[in-house]
KEKE-3310 file (N, C-alpha, C; in steps of 0.2 Angstrom, whole numbers, plus 5000, padded with zeros to 4 digits):
npx = (5770:5754:5739:5724:5711:5713:5715:5703:5695:5693:5684:5673:5669:5666:5655:5646:5644:5638:5626:5620:5618:5609:5598:5594:5590:5580:5571:5569:5562:5551:5545:5543:5534:5523:5518:5506:5506:5507:5493:5491:5492:5484:5491:5483:5476:5479:5466:5457:5448:5434:5423:5408:5396:5381:5379:5367:5357:5350:5340:5347:5347:5355:5366:5371:5383:5388:5397:5392:5389:5375:5365:5357:5344:5339:5347:5351:5360:5358:5359:5359:5350:5351:5361:5364:5360:5358:5343:5334:5332:5328:5321:5326:5338:5349:5362:5357:5344:5326:5317:5301:5292:5291:5293:5301:5318:5329:5329:5333:5339:5329:5327:5334:5329:5316:5315:5320:5310:5299:5303:5304:5291:5285:5291:5287:5273:5273:5279:5270:5259:5265:5267:5254:5249:5257:5253:5240:5243:5250:5240:5230:5238:5240:5227:5222:5231:5227:5214:5210:5221:5230:5245:5260:5268:5280:5278:5269:5276:5286:5279:5275:5287:5290:5280:5283:5296:5292:5284:5294:5302:5293:5291:5304:5306:5296:5301:5312:5306:5299:5310:5315:5304:5306:5318:5315:5306:5315:5323:5318:5320:5314:5310:5311:5306:5301:5315:5331:5343:5359:5371:5376:5379:5376:5372:5363:5363:5373:5382:5378:5384:5378:5375:5384:5387:5375:5366:5364:5353:5344:5334:5328:5319:5320:5332:5348:5359:5375:5381:5396:5400:5408:5413:5412:5405:5393:5389:5386:5375:5366:5350:5341:5327:5315:5320:5335:5339:5341:5358:5374:5371:5366:5351:5335:5336:5330:5317:5321:5318:5329:5341:5347:5359:5367:5382:5383:5370:5363:5355:5342:5335:5324:5326:5326:5332:5337:5344:5358:5372:5385:5400:5416:5430:5443:5444:5436:5422:5405:5393:5379:5363:5353:5338:5332:5318:5304:5306:5303:5302:5302:5313:5331:5336:5342:5352:5358:5374:5378:5388:5385:5380:5374:5363:5359:5347:5351:5352:5343:5351:5349:5347:5360:5375:5378:5392:5404:5416:5430:5430:5434:5448:5463:5465:5453:5447:5438:5437:5430:5421:5422:5416:5422:5434:5446:5443:5448:5441:5438:5429:5416:5414:5400:5397:5402:5400:5405:5408:5403:5402:5395:5392:5391:5394:5401:5399:5390:5373:5369:5382:5395:5403:5418:5420:5429:5444:5459:5476:5486:5479:5477:5476:5465:5465:5460:5444:5435:5419:5410:5395:5393:5389:5374:5379:5391:5388:5385:5377:5360:5343:5332)
npy = (5560:5565:5556:5561:5556:5551:5564:5570:5561:5563:5573:5568:5559:5567:5574:5564:5560:5572:5572:5560:5564:5575:5569:5561:5570:5577:5566:5563:5575:5574:5562:5567:5576:5569:5564:5567:5581:5580:5583:5599:5599:5607:5611:5605:5611:5605:5598:5598:5586:5587:5586:5594:5604:5613:5628:5630:5639:5636:5631:5625:5612:5612:5602:5597:5588:5577:5568:5560:5555:5545:5549:5547:5559:5560:5555:5548:5547:5537:5539:5534:5544:5542:5533:5515:5497:5487:5479:5474:5471:5475:5462:5461:5468:5472:5476:5484:5479:5483:5494:5497:5513:5518:5506:5497:5499:5497:5494:5500:5496:5499:5498:5505:5518:5517:5514:5526:5534:5529:5532:5546:5549:5545:5553:5565:5565:5566:5579:5587:5586:5592:5604:5609:5609:5619:5629:5631:5635:5647:5655:5655:5662:5674:5679:5680:5689:5700:5702:5700:5706:5697:5690:5693:5703:5697:5684:5681:5683:5673:5661:5663:5661:5648:5642:5645:5639:5626:5625:5627:5616:5606:5609:5607:5594:5589:5593:5585:5572:5573:5574:5561:5553:5557:5552:5538:5537:5540:5529:5519:5517:5521:5518:5533:5535:5526:5516:5511:5501:5507:5506:5496:5497:5491:5479:5466:5465:5474:5488:5504:5520:5537:5546:5538:5531:5521:5517:5519:5526:5527:5535:5529:5533:5546:5552:5560:5568:5575:5585:5590:5604:5612:5629:5639:5633:5631:5644:5648:5639:5636:5639:5651:5656:5668:5679:5681:5677:5688:5694:5689:5677:5663:5664:5655:5639:5634:5622:5607:5592:5578:5565:5551:5539:5523:5513:5511:5512:5502:5504:5515:5531:5545:5562:5578:5595:5604:5613:5625:5619:5622:5633:5629:5637:5634:5625:5630:5626:5622:5615:5606:5601:5586:5580:5564:5556:5547:5529:5516:5501:5489:5485:5486:5497:5514:5517:5522:5527:5524:5528:5539:5544:5560:5568:5584:5595:5610:5628:5634:5637:5650:5651:5646:5638:5622:5612:5599:5596:5595:5603:5615:5624:5626:5639:5645:5645:5641:5631:5635:5633:5643:5649:5637:5637:5636:5644:5653:5657:5667:5662:5663:5653:5645:5635:5618:5601:5585:5579:5590:5607:5623:5637:5654:5666:5673:5665:5665:5661:5647:5645:5635:5624:5616:5600:5590:5583:5592:5592:5602:5616:5625:5642:5647:5635:5624:5616:5601:5597:5587:5582:5581:5567:5564:5559:5566:5579:5589:5591:5594:5597:5607)
npz = (5121:5128:5133:5127:5132:5145:5151:5151:5159:5174:5174:5168:5178:5188:5183:5181:5194:5199:5192:5196:5210:5208:5202:5212:5222:5215:5214:5228:5232:5224:5229:5242:5239:5236:5249:5262:5273:5291:5302:5311:5329:5342:5358:5372:5388:5404:5414:5430:5438:5449:5463:5466:5475:5476:5484:5497:5506:5522:5536:5551:5563:5577:5588:5605:5613:5626:5639:5654:5672:5677:5691:5706:5710:5723:5736:5751:5766:5780:5797:5814:5827:5840:5852:5853:5854:5840:5838:5830:5812:5795:5785:5772:5771:5762:5750:5735:5736:5736:5746:5752:5755:5772:5778:5791:5795:5804:5822:5837:5854:5867:5881:5892:5889:5891:5905:5909:5905:5913:5926:5925:5923:5935:5944:5939:5942:5956:5957:5951:5959:5971:5966:5964:5977:5982:5975:5980:5993:5991:5985:5995:6006:6000:5999:6012:6016:6009:6011:6025:6031:6037:6042:6032:6020:6016:6019:6009:5997:5999:5998:5985:5978:5981:5975:5961:5960:5960:5949:5939:5941:5937:5924:5919:5921:5912:5900:5899:5899:5887:5878:5881:5876:5862:5859:5860:5849:5839:5840:5832:5815:5799:5782:5772:5760:5745:5741:5734:5741:5743:5751:5765:5782:5794:5807:5815:5833:5833:5840:5839:5838:5840:5825:5817:5801:5794:5784:5766:5755:5740:5728:5714:5705:5700:5691:5686:5675:5675:5663:5655:5645:5632:5634:5624:5615:5622:5625:5612:5607:5617:5624:5632:5643:5650:5664:5672:5689:5703:5703:5697:5687:5677:5666:5667:5659:5643:5642:5635:5626:5628:5623:5631:5632:5635:5634:5619:5615:5621:5632:5633:5636:5639:5642:5650:5648:5661:5670:5673:5681:5686:5682:5677:5678:5676:5666:5657:5656:5655:5665:5663:5669:5666:5667:5669:5662:5669:5666:5654:5661:5656:5648:5647:5659:5661:5675:5692:5692:5679:5665:5654:5637:5632:5622:5617:5610:5602:5598:5583:5568:5557:5540:5535:5527:5524:5524:5520:5533:5529:5517:5521:5523:5534:5535:5534:5522:5507:5492:5476:5461:5447:5433:5427:5432:5446:5461:5476:5491:5506:5521:5534:5548:5557:5565:5570:5569:5571:5555:5548:5544:5546:5537:5539:5532:5517:5506:5492:5488:5478:5473:5466:5476:5479:5485:5484:5490:5489:5488:5485:5480:5465:5461:5448:5441:5428:5427:5428:5431:5443:5449:5466:5477:5488:5500:5502:5504:5518:5534:5541:5539:5549)
capx = (5764:5749:5733:5718:5706:5715:5715:5695:5692:5690:5678:5667:5667:5662:5649:5642:5642:5633:5620:5617:5615:5604:5592:5592:5587:5574:5567:5567:5557:5545:5542:5540:5527:5517:5516:5503:5509:5503:5488:5493:5488:5485:5492:5477:5478:5477:5460:5457:5441:5432:5416:5405:5389:5378:5378:5360:5356:5344:5340:5351:5346:5362:5366:5377:5384:5393:5396:5391:5387:5369:5365:5350:5343:5338:5351:5351:5364:5355:5363:5355:5351:5353:5365:5361:5362:5353:5339:5329:5333:5324:5323:5330:5342:5356:5364:5353:5336:5321:5313:5295:5292:5288:5296:5306:5325:5332:5327:5338:5337:5325:5326:5336:5325:5309:5316:5320:5303:5295:5305:5302:5283:5283:5293:5282:5267:5274:5281:5264:5255:5268:5266:5247:5248:5261:5249:5235:5246:5251:5233:5227:5242:5239:5220:5222:5235:5224:5207:5210:5227:5233:5252:5265:5270:5286:5276:5266:5281:5289:5274:5275:5293:5290:5276:5287:5301:5289:5282:5300:5304:5288:5293:5311:5305:5292:5305:5316:5302:5298:5316:5315:5300:5309:5323:5311:5304:5321:5326:5315:5322:5310:5312:5308:5303:5303:5322:5336:5349:5366:5376:5374:5385:5373:5370:5359:5367:5379:5381:5378:5384:5374:5378:5388:5384:5372:5364:5363:5347:5344:5328:5330:5313:5322:5339:5350:5366:5378:5385:5401:5400:5413:5410:5411:5399:5387:5387:5383:5370:5361:5344:5338:5321:5314:5325:5339:5338:5346:5365:5377:5371:5362:5344:5333:5337:5324:5317:5321:5319:5336:5342:5352:5361:5373:5385:5382:5363:5360:5350:5340:5330:5323:5327:5324:5337:5335:5347:5365:5374:5391:5405:5422:5434:5450:5443:5431:5417:5399:5390:5371:5359:5348:5334:5329:5311:5302:5308:5299:5306:5302:5319:5337:5335:5347:5352:5363:5381:5380:5392:5380:5381:5368:5362:5355:5346:5353:5349:5342:5355:5345:5350:5367:5376:5381:5397:5409:5421:5436:5430:5436:5455:5465:5465:5446:5445:5435:5438:5424:5421:5419:5416:5426:5441:5446:5445:5448:5437:5437:5422:5415:5410:5396:5396:5405:5398:5407:5410:5399:5403:5390:5395:5387:5395:5407:5397:5383:5368:5370:5389:5397:5408:5422:5421:5435:5451:5464:5482:5488:5474:5480:5471:5463:5466:5454:5441:5430:5415:5406:5390:5394:5383:5371:5383:5397:5385:5384:5371:5353:5338:5329)
capy = (5564:5563:5553:5565:5552:5551:5570:5571:5556:5565:5578:5564:5556:5573:5576:5558:5561:5578:5570:5556:5567:5579:5565:5559:5576:5578:5560:5564:5580:5571:5558:5571:5580:5564:5562:5572:5583:5579:5589:5602:5598:5612:5608:5606:5613:5599:5599:5594:5583:5588:5585:5601:5605:5620:5631:5631:5642:5632:5631:5619:5610:5610:5598:5597:5581:5576:5562:5561:5549:5546:5549:5548:5566:5560:5550:5549:5543:5536:5538:5534:5550:5540:5527:5509:5491:5485:5473:5472:5474:5473:5455:5461:5474:5470:5481:5482:5478:5489:5495:5502:5518:5517:5500:5497:5498:5494:5496:5500:5493:5505:5497:5510:5524:5515:5515:5533:5537:5527:5535:5553:5549:5544:5559:5571:5565:5569:5586:5590:5586:5597:5611:5610:5611:5625:5635:5633:5638:5654:5659:5656:5667:5681:5681:5682:5696:5706:5703:5700:5709:5692:5688:5698:5703:5693:5677:5680:5682:5667:5656:5663:5659:5641:5639:5646:5634:5619:5625:5626:5609:5602:5611:5604:5586:5588:5593:5579:5567:5574:5571:5553:5551:5558:5547:5532:5537:5539:5522:5516:5520:5518:5521:5539:5534:5519:5517:5506:5502:5508:5503:5494:5496:5489:5472:5464:5465:5479:5494:5510:5527:5542:5549:5534:5529:5515:5515:5524:5525:5531:5535:5528:5535:5552:5552:5566:5568:5582:5585:5595:5607:5618:5636:5643:5630:5632:5651:5649:5635:5635:5644:5653:5659:5672:5683:5678:5679:5694:5692:5687:5670:5662:5664:5648:5636:5632:5615:5603:5585:5576:5558:5548:5532:5520:5507:5511:5512:5496:5507:5522:5535:5552:5567:5585:5599:5606:5619:5625:5617:5627:5635:5628:5642:5631:5621:5634:5621:5623:5609:5607:5595:5583:5575:5558:5555:5540:5525:5510:5497:5482:5484:5487:5504:5518:5517:5526:5525:5522:5533:5540:5549:5564:5573:5590:5600:5617:5633:5633:5642:5652:5652:5644:5633:5616:5609:5594:5600:5595:5608:5622:5623:5628:5646:5647:5647:5636:5631:5636:5633:5649:5648:5632:5638:5636:5650:5652:5663:5666:5661:5663:5647:5647:5629:5612:5595:5580:5580:5595:5614:5627:5643:5659:5672:5672:5661:5667:5655:5644:5644:5628:5623:5610:5596:5585:5584:5594:5593:5609:5619:5631:5647:5647:5629:5623:5611:5597:5597:5581:5583:5576:5563:5567:5558:5570:5585:5589:5595:5592:5602:5607)
capz = (5120:5133:5130:5129:5135:5152:5154:5152:5163:5180:5173:5167:5184:5192:5180:5183:5202:5200:5189:5201:5216:5206:5201:5219:5225:5212:5216:5235:5232:5221:5234:5248:5237:5236:5256:5265:5279:5297:5304:5317:5335:5347:5364:5377:5395:5408:5418:5436:5439:5456:5464:5468:5478:5476:5491:5498:5513:5525:5544:5553:5570:5580:5594:5609:5616:5631:5643:5662:5676:5680:5698:5709:5713:5730:5739:5758:5771:5786:5803:5820:5830:5847:5852:5855:5851:5835:5840:5824:5806:5789:5783:5766:5772:5758:5745:5729:5737:5736:5752:5752:5760:5779:5781:5796:5792:5810:5828:5843:5860:5871:5888:5896:5888:5894:5912:5911:5904:5919:5932:5924:5924:5942:5947:5937:5945:5962:5957:5949:5966:5975:5963:5965:5984:5983:5972:5984:5998:5988:5984:6002:6009:5997:6000:6019:6017:6005:6013:6032:6033:6041:6039:6030:6012:6015:6018:6002:5992:6000:5995:5977:5976:5982:5969:5955:5959:5959:5942:5935:5942:5933:5917:5917:5920:5906:5894:5899:5897:5880:5875:5881:5871:5856:5858:5859:5842:5835:5840:5826:5809:5794:5775:5771:5753:5742:5739:5733:5746:5740:5755:5772:5787:5801:5808:5821:5839:5833:5844:5834:5841:5837:5820:5813:5795:5794:5777:5761:5751:5733:5724:5706:5700:5697:5689:5683:5673:5674:5657:5653:5638:5631:5636:5618:5612:5626:5624:5605:5606:5623:5623:5639:5643:5656:5666:5677:5696:5705:5704:5690:5686:5671:5666:5667:5652:5639:5643:5629:5626:5627:5623:5635:5630:5638:5631:5612:5613:5624:5636:5630:5640:5637:5647:5649:5650:5667:5673:5673:5688:5688:5677:5679:5675:5675:5660:5653:5654:5658:5667:5663:5672:5662:5671:5665:5664:5671:5660:5653:5665:5653:5645:5651:5661:5664:5682:5695:5691:5672:5662:5648:5632:5632:5616:5618:5604:5603:5594:5576:5565:5551:5533:5534:5522:5527:5520:5524:5536:5525:5512:5523:5525:5541:5534:5534:5515:5503:5485:5472:5454:5444:5425:5425:5435:5453:5465:5483:5495:5514:5524:5541:5550:5563:5569:5567:5572:5567:5548:5545:5546:5544:5534:5540:5528:5513:5500:5489:5486:5471:5471:5466:5481:5478:5491:5483:5494:5485:5492:5484:5475:5462:5458:5441:5438:5424:5431:5426:5437:5444:5455:5472:5480:5494:5506:5502:5507:5525:5537:5541:5540:5555)
cpx = (5758:5743:5728:5712:5707:5714:5707:5692:5689:5684:5672:5664:5663:5655:5644:5639:5636:5626:5616:5614:5609:5597:5590:5588:5580:5569:5564:5561:5551:5541:5539:5534:5521:5514:5512:5506:5505:5499:5491:5489:5489:5486:5486:5480:5475:5471:5460:5449:5440:5425:5414:5398:5387:5376:5370:5359:5350:5345:5343:5349:5353:5361:5372:5377:5389:5392:5396:5388:5380:5369:5358:5349:5342:5341:5352:5355:5360:5359:5358:5356:5352:5357:5361:5362:5356:5349:5335:5331:5328:5326:5327:5334:5349:5356:5360:5346:5332:5317:5307:5295:5288:5290:5301:5313:5329:5329:5332:5335:5335:5324:5328:5332:5318:5310:5317:5314:5298:5297:5303:5295:5281:5285:5289:5276:5267:5275:5274:5259:5258:5267:5259:5246:5252:5257:5243:5237:5247:5245:5230:5231:5240:5232:5219:5226:5231:5217:5207:5216:5231:5240:5255:5266:5276:5283:5272:5271:5285:5285:5274:5281:5293:5286:5279:5292:5298:5287:5288:5302:5300:5290:5299:5310:5301:5296:5310:5312:5300:5304:5317:5310:5302:5314:5320:5309:5309:5325:5324:5316:5318:5312:5308:5304:5305:5310:5325:5341:5356:5371:5373:5380:5382:5371:5367:5364:5373:5377:5382:5379:5380:5378:5383:5384:5381:5370:5364:5358:5347:5337:5329:5324:5315:5330:5341:5357:5369:5383:5389:5400:5405:5410:5408:5405:5393:5384:5384:5376:5365:5356:5341:5331:5320:5320:5329:5337:5343:5353:5367:5377:5366:5355:5342:5334:5330:5323:5316:5322:5326:5336:5348:5353:5367:5375:5382:5375:5360:5355:5349:5335:5330:5324:5325:5330:5334:5338:5355:5368:5380:5395:5412:5427:5441:5449:5438:5425:5411:5395:5382:5368:5354:5344:5331:5322:5309:5303:5303:5304:5306:5309:5325:5337:5342:5347:5358:5369:5383:5383:5388:5382:5374:5369:5357:5354:5348:5349:5348:5346:5351:5350:5358:5368:5380:5386:5401:5414:5428:5436:5433:5443:5457:5465:5458:5444:5442:5437:5431:5426:5418:5421:5422:5433:5440:5448:5444:5445:5437:5430:5422:5411:5406:5396:5399:5403:5400:5410:5407:5400:5398:5393:5390:5388:5401:5405:5390:5379:5369:5378:5391:5404:5412:5423:5426:5441:5456:5470:5484:5484:5478:5475:5471:5465:5459:5451:5436:5426:5411:5401:5391:5388:5380:5375:5389:5394:5384:5378:5365:5348:5334:5322)
cpy = (5561:5560:5558:5562:5552:5558:5572:5566:5559:5570:5574:5561:5561:5574:5570:5559:5566:5576:5565:5559:5571:5575:5562:5564:5577:5572:5561:5569:5578:5567:5562:5574:5575:5563:5568:5575:5582:5585:5592:5601:5603:5609:5610:5607:5607:5602:5595:5592:5584:5587:5592:5600:5612:5622:5633:5633:5638:5633:5624:5618:5608:5606:5599:5590:5581:5570:5564:5555:5550:5545:5550:5555:5565:5554:5552:5545:5543:5535:5538:5541:5549:5534:5521:5503:5489:5479:5470:5475:5472:5466:5455:5467:5472:5475:5479:5481:5484:5489:5499:5507:5516:5510:5501:5495:5494:5497:5495:5498:5500:5503:5502:5517:5523:5516:5522:5536:5535:5531:5543:5554:5549:5551:5565:5571:5568:5576:5590:5591:5591:5604:5613:5613:5618:5631:5636:5637:5646:5658:5660:5662:5673:5683:5683:5688:5701:5707:5704:5704:5704:5690:5694:5698:5698:5686:5676:5679:5676:5661:5656:5660:5651:5638:5640:5641:5627:5619:5624:5619:5604:5603:5607:5597:5585:5588:5587:5573:5567:5572:5564:5550:5552:5553:5540:5532:5537:5533:5517:5519:5517:5522:5527:5539:5527:5520:5511:5507:5502:5505:5501:5493:5495:5482:5471:5463:5470:5485:5500:5516:5532:5545:5545:5532:5522:5512:5521:5522:5529:5530:5535:5531:5542:5552:5558:5565:5575:5581:5591:5597:5612:5625:5639:5640:5631:5639:5652:5645:5634:5640:5645:5656:5663:5676:5680:5681:5684:5691:5690:5679:5669:5662:5656:5645:5634:5625:5612:5596:5583:5568:5556:5541:5530:5514:5506:5509:5506:5498:5514:5525:5542:5556:5574:5590:5604:5613:5619:5624:5622:5628:5633:5633:5639:5628:5625:5629:5623:5617:5610:5600:5593:5578:5570:5557:5548:5535:5519:5504:5490:5480:5485:5495:5508:5518:5521:5523:5524:5529:5534:5545:5553:5568:5578:5594:5607:5622:5631:5638:5643:5653:5652:5639:5628:5613:5603:5598:5600:5600:5614:5620:5626:5636:5649:5649:5640:5636:5631:5635:5639:5649:5643:5632:5638:5642:5649:5658:5661:5666:5662:5657:5649:5641:5623:5607:5589:5581:5586:5602:5618:5634:5649:5665:5670:5668:5663:5661:5653:5643:5637:5627:5616:5606:5590:5587:5586:5596:5600:5612:5625:5635:5647:5641:5627:5616:5607:5595:5590:5583:5578:5572:5566:5565:5563:5577:5584:5592:5592:5597:5601:5604)
cpz = (5125:5129:5132:5132:5143:5155:5155:5157:5170:5179:5172:5173:5188:5189:5181:5190:5202:5197:5193:5207:5214:5205:5208:5223:5222:5214:5223:5235:5229:5225:5240:5246:5237:5243:5259:5272:5285:5299:5310:5323:5340:5354:5369:5384:5399:5413:5425:5437:5447:5456:5467:5471:5477:5483:5492:5505:5516:5533:5546:5561:5573:5586:5598:5612:5621:5635:5651:5665:5678:5687:5701:5712:5721:5733:5746:5762:5778:5792:5809:5824:5838:5846:5855:5851:5846:5837:5835:5818:5800:5787:5776:5766:5768:5752:5738:5730:5737:5742:5751:5757:5766:5782:5786:5794:5798:5816:5833:5849:5864:5878:5893:5895:5891:5902:5914:5910:5910:5925:5931:5925:5931:5946:5945:5940:5952:5962:5955:5955:5970:5972:5964:5972:5985:5980:5976:5990:5997:5988:5991:6006:6006:5998:6007:6020:6014:6009:6021:6035:6038:6038:6037:6022:6011:6014:6012:5997:5993:5997:5988:5975:5976:5976:5962:5954:5958:5952:5937:5935:5937:5926:5915:5916:5914:5900:5894:5897:5890:5876:5875:5876:5864:5854:5857:5852:5837:5835:5835:5820:5803:5787:5774:5764:5750:5739:5738:5739:5743:5744:5762:5776:5794:5801:5814:5827:5839:5837:5839:5838:5837:5831:5816:5807:5795:5787:5772:5756:5745:5730:5717:5702:5697:5697:5686:5681:5672:5668:5656:5646:5637:5631:5629:5615:5615:5625:5617:5604:5611:5622:5630:5638:5650:5658:5672:5684:5698:5706:5697:5689:5680:5672:5666:5659:5649:5640:5636:5630:5624:5626:5627:5634:5634:5634:5624:5611:5616:5629:5634:5635:5637:5643:5645:5652:5656:5669:5672:5680:5690:5682:5680:5675:5673:5668:5655:5651:5658:5659:5667:5666:5667:5666:5667:5667:5666:5665:5660:5655:5662:5650:5650:5653:5662:5671:5685:5694:5684:5669:5655:5643:5631:5625:5617:5612:5606:5599:5587:5573:5558:5545:5533:5529:5525:5522:5524:5527:5533:5519:5514:5526:5532:5541:5534:5527:5512:5495:5481:5465:5451:5437:5423:5428:5443:5456:5472:5487:5502:5516:5531:5543:5557:5568:5566:5572:5568:5560:5544:5548:5543:5543:5535:5535:5523:5506:5498:5487:5479:5469:5471:5470:5479:5485:5490:5488:5489:5489:5491:5478:5472:5459:5451:5437:5434:5427:5426:5431:5437:5450:5460:5474:5486:5500:5507:5505:5514:5527:5537:5542:5546:5554)
residu = (MET:SER:ASN:PRO:PHE:LYS:ALA:HIS:LEU:PRO:LEU:LYS:ARG:VAL:ALA:ILE:CYS:VAL:ALA:VAL:ILE:SER:MET:GLY:ILE:VAL:SER:MET:LYS:ALA:LEU:ALA:ALA:LEU:LYS:GLU:PRO:PRO:HIS:ALA:ILE:LYS:PRO:GLU:GLU:PRO:THR:LEU:THR:VAL:GLU:VAL:VAL:HIS:ALA:GLU:PRO:ARG:ASP:ILE:GLN:THR:THR:LEU:THR:GLY:TYR:GLY:GLU:ALA:THR:SER:VAL:ARG:SER:VAL:ALA:ILE:SER:PRO:GLU:VAL:SER:GLY:LYS:VAL:VAL:GLU:ILE:HIS:PRO:ASN:LEU:VAL:GLU:GLY:SER:ILE:VAL:PRO:LYS:GLY:ASP:LEU:LEU:PHE:ARG:LEU:ASP:THR:HIS:SER:LEU:LEU:LEU:GLU:LYS:LYS:SER:ALA:GLU:THR:ARG:LEU:SER:ALA:LEU:CYS:ARG:ASN:ARG:ASP:LEU:LEU:LYS:LYS:GLU:PHE:LEU:ARG:THR:ARG:ARG:LEU:PHE:GLU:ALA:ALA:LYS:THR:GLY:SER:LEU:ALA:SER:VAL:GLU:ARG:ALA:GLU:GLN:ASN:TYR:ASN:ALA:ALA:LYS:GLU:SER:VAL:SER:GLN:LEU:GLU:GLN:LYS:LEU:ALA:LEU:THR:ASN:LEU:SER:LEU:SER:ARG:SER:VAL:VAL:LYS:ALA:PRO:PHE:THR:ALA:ARG:ILE:LYS:SER:VAL:ASN:VAL:LYS:LYS:GLU:GLN:TYR:LEU:PRO:ALA:GLY:SER:PRO:ALA:LEU:THR:LEU:ALA:ASP:ASP:SER:LEU:LEU:GLU:VAL:ALA:VAL:PRO:LEU:ARG:GLY:GLU:GLU:ALA:ALA:LEU:LEU:LEU:GLU:PHE:GLU:GLY:THR:PRO:ALA:PRO:GLY:ALA:TRP:PHE:ALA:PRO:LEU:LYS:LYS:LYS:PRO:CYS:GLN:VAL:SER:TRP:SER:SER:GLY:HIS:ALA:LEU:ALA:GLN:GLY:THR:LEU:ASP:ARG:ILE:ILE:ARG:TYR:ASP:ALA:ALA:THR:ARG:THR:VAL:TYR:VAL:ALA:VAL:ARG:ILE:THR:PRO:GLN:ASP:LEU:SER:GLY:PHE:PRO:ILE:THR:ASP:GLY:MET:PHE:CYS:LEU:VAL:THR:ILE:PRO:GLY:ARG:ILE:LEU:LYS:LYS:VAL:ILE:ALA:LEU:PRO:SER:HIS:ALA:ILE:ASP:ARG:ASN:GLY:LYS:VAL:ASN:ILE:ALA:GLU:LYS:GLY:PHE:LEU:LYS:ARG:ILE:PRO:VAL:GLU:THR:ALA:TYR:THR:ARG:GLY:GLU:THR:THR:CYS:ILE:SER:ALA:GLY:ILE:ALA:PRO:GLY:THR:GLN:VAL:ILE:VAL:SER:ARG:ILE:MET:THR:PRO:LEU:GLU:ASN:ALA:ARG:LEU:THR:LEU:VAL:GLN:ALA:SER:LYS:LYS:THR:ASP:GLY:GLY:SER:LYS:SER)
# end
């Protein structure tokens, strides 16, 4: 006979397990009910912090810059017009010295010319006497033939021919004597103006053929710099006045004060925009001349041969917006902030100088322009705006 306690034992175990599990579930729910649920957090969209400037139309004074060599406007190569041996030279005839106007530079030997002059003067005196006698003979022969019918027409004509030949001989000798006197005057070479000696190729006792280079003189009181400018920049910014001369050439340039400097500002001078020298079609370059005004010689001056930086004021651009050049991308677009979001708009540029670009169209006044460097700007990105410092803003008022 089976034991009834053993038959109900599994059921009791199951009931106990169910009761324990139920109590655990109830306890866990009770504990969970005591804990406050976490607050719901809404996901925030990331923002981009950028610097902005307000677009302000204003007038901008443009400038053109270029490099060129300062040269003397008046530079003369001196050559003797007659041949001869150098018998006298200036005591300070060396390169770099200053020679006052009218000072003797060198003198050639004139002994042979003086002998030619003396001989010509002696012959001229005799020829003049012979001419005068032949003139009297001609007048007497003609008077006798016309008044007394003495002689013949042939004798009158022969006397006139002799007189004309004598006049011609006198005239030729006078011309030769004048040339001799001219050669004598040309044997003495003087400074045509107060000048600096650039080069010397003459020494005392040296024989100089006519036309051989002897000296080069330069007048440093008037210097000029030929400045190359890009053709497109010159066409946009140079200002002309008046009407051009007949023919296809430029009108006169508007005279403007320019600054000329050498070696990082160690020598400074003022100049004036003078004229257009030439146009180089191969490089599309316009060469302009800037005349350097008389300098204060108490300091280190600009002199002939210095390679100088020239700054030329150009046209004033009206109502343009100056921005840092990096704010305009290679596609001609700028980033702006519109209602807190990034927008990209195309613009038209009028002028670029260094780190500043002037915008002529495409941006409304007051627009917040982003001047921060953004590698990959995304349209409609949310922005946090920071006002840019004045150093970030470009341009200068006229």
